[in-house]
C-alpha positions as CSV (number, residue, x, y, z in Angstrom):
1,M,-25.1,1.9,-1.9
2,H,-27.0,4.8,-3.1
3,F,-26.0,8.2,-2.1
4,I,-28.6,8.1,0.8
5,Q,-26.8,5.3,2.4
6,Q,-23.6,7.1,1.9
7,I,-25.1,10.1,3.6
8,I,-26.4,8.0,6.6
9,N,-22.9,6.0,6.7
10,E,-20.9,9.4,7.1
11,H,-22.9,10.3,9.9
12,N,-23.0,7.5,11.6
13,R,-19.2,7.4,11.4
14,T,-18.7,10.8,12.2
15,G,-21.2,10.7,15.0
16,R,-22.8,14.1,13.4
17,F,-26.2,13.0,15.2
18,E,-26.4,10.8,18.2
19,Q,-30.0,9.7,17.3
20,R,-31.0,6.7,14.9
21,V,-32.5,7.2,11.5
22,H,-35.9,8.8,11.8
23,T,-37.9,8.5,8.6
24,R,-41.8,9.3,7.7
25,F,-44.1,8.6,4.7
26,P,-46.8,11.3,4.6
27,P,-49.3,10.2,2.1
28,E,-52.2,12.3,1.5
29,P,-55.8,10.2,2.3
30,N,-57.5,11.5,-0.7
31,G,-57.0,8.3,-3.3
32,Y,-55.3,4.9,-3.2
33,L,-51.8,4.7,-3.5
34,H,-49.6,3.8,-6.8
35,I,-46.4,2.8,-7.7
36,G,-44.9,6.1,-6.9
37,H,-45.8,5.7,-3.2
38,A,-44.9,2.0,-3.2
39,K,-41.1,3.6,-4.3
40,S,-41.3,6.0,-1.2
41,I,-42.4,3.5,1.3
42,C,-40.0,1.2,0.7
43,L,-37.1,4.1,0.8
44,N,-38.5,5.4,3.8
45,F,-39.7,2.5,5.7
46,G,-36.7,0.3,4.5
47,L,-34.0,2.8,5.2
48,A,-35.4,3.2,8.7
49,E,-35.4,-0.6,9.2
50,Q,-31.5,-1.2,7.8
51,Y,-30.2,1.1,10.1
52,G,-32.0,0.0,13.0
53,G,-34.5,3.2,13.2
54,L,-38.1,4.1,13.0
55,C,-40.5,5.2,10.3
56,N,-43.7,7.4,11.2
57,L,-46.5,6.9,9.1
58,R,-48.3,10.7,8.9
59,M,-51.3,11.1,7.1
60,D,-51.0,14.4,5.3
61,D,-54.8,15.2,6.3
62,T,-54.8,18.9,5.1
63,N,-57.7,19.1,3.1
64,P,-60.7,17.5,4.6
65,T,-63.2,17.9,1.9
66,K,-61.0,15.3,-0.2
67,E,-59.9,12.9,2.0
68,S,-61.7,9.9,3.8
69,E,-61.3,7.4,6.4
70,E,-61.7,4.8,3.4
71,Y,-58.3,5.9,2.1
72,V,-56.6,6.0,5.4
73,N,-57.9,2.3,6.0
74,S,-56.3,1.8,2.2
75,I,-53.0,3.0,3.0
76,Q,-52.4,1.2,6.0
77,E,-53.4,-2.1,4.4
78,D,-51.2,-1.0,1.6
79,V,-48.2,-0.4,3.6
80,R,-48.5,-3.6,5.6
81,W,-48.9,-5.5,2.4
82,L,-45.6,-4.1,1.4
83,G,-43.9,-5.7,4.4
84,F,-43.7,-2.4,6.9
85,D,-44.9,-1.3,10.5
86,W,-45.4,1.5,11.8
87,G,-45.7,0.4,15.4
88,D,-47.4,3.2,17.4
89,R,-46.4,6.2,15.1
90,L,-49.4,6.7,13.3
91,Y,-50.0,10.7,13.2
92,F,-52.3,12.8,11.3
93,A,-51.4,16.6,10.1
94,S,-54.8,17.6,11.3
95,D,-53.8,16.4,14.8
96,Y,-51.8,19.6,15.2
97,F,-53.7,22.2,13.3
98,D,-54.3,24.2,16.7
99,Q,-50.7,24.4,17.8
100,L,-49.7,25.5,14.5
101,Y,-52.2,28.2,14.5
102,D,-51.2,29.1,18.1
103,W,-47.5,29.5,16.9
104,A,-48.3,31.5,14.1
105,I,-50.2,34.3,16.0
């Protein structure tokens, strides 16, 4: 058992959080995924799965000049190829820009 599992187990034991585990994988869609991304995917989706929780796939699309739909599609394919599914929890950071701006001013 690694330290993250120990922390989650302790939180579950003490009832510190009443909600289930909820993680996210936030790639920037400006290129294809690499082995480091695969590690993060397996960690975040794997922990959510292990503890009966959820994992969001949240595109960190904050640099539109370097990002493309090709990479968004490729990332989704790769996550599926690794055996994981985000269900209806595909989000884009850019969808929240207006709200973040309003909060900032």
